[in-house]
C-alpha positions, 0 to 999 in steps of 0.5 A: 165609664166604670170596669165592675167585677160582680161576685152574686150571694148564694143563690148562685147567677139568679136571674136579679144579679143579671138583672142588676148588672144589666142597669149598669150596663144601660147607664155606659158600665161595662158589668163582667158578671163571673158564675161562681157554682158553674151553672148552679142556682139555687131557692133558698140561702141553705141551700145556697150555703151548704152547696157553698160549703161542698165547693169551698169557701177558701175555694170560692174565694180564691176562685173570684180571684183568678177571674178577677186576673184576667182583667186589668186591675183597675175594676170596681168590684161588687160582692153581694153576701158570699161575692163579697169575699171575693170582692172586699180581698180584690179590693185590698189587695189588689194595686190598682182597684178603684172601688169597691160595693159590698153588699149584706156583708163585710169582713173585719179589718184584719183579714186580708191587711190592717186598712182599708186602702187610700183614694178607694172609695168604699160602700158597705149596703146591708138591713139593720135588721138582718139576721145574716148581716147585723147577728153575725159579726158583719155590722160591726166589722162593716161600721169599724170599717165606716168610722177608720176610713174616710174612703167608707161609707156604711149605709143601712136601710131599714128591715130584715132581706138578706137579698133586698136588691135581688128584683128576682128574690122574695125579699125583694124590697123595692125602696131600698134598692132604688136607693141603692142602686143610685148610689152604686150608679154615684161610686162609678161615676165617680171613679169614671171621672177621677183619673187613675193615676189621682188613686194612692193606694197602701199596700 
């Protein structure tokens, strides 16, 4: 059983985020999905991003980090889009992290640390024609991260959907979501099977 902290995307804690968490729970994992928006859910990305900007991106990231502090350090951090900020920061900087999944976003190496911590597997998932991922620097950052670490895998899907893995959204992509979920479960099974003290970390 892996312990997972899952951070939602810019629309908020949608039914699709809860549904994905339930899939992981059904596979035997413990999943916590904090609400970084205090109950607010939005219908399109522009509204969601505007709300996040009002709160402050740094404030959202800090909230995610504070929430993580309530849990043991041996967590797998999963972030969707906006949620990649706290997920990636925690995976790179919090000792004891077991793994990470970054969906439709990736911050450049150097944002939180010059290298990815050794022994912490990370998957970066995104669509090759998603304008938010492919045209705003995230794909470049993901390619650089994947090239820099043997523990990092970049998985690209054909299409332009940003929220391809959220079943509650109109741009949900069933085939990509199925493949994505399978790979995430494989990572969680791998983490679950590996003793925590077998994973070295770089400071």
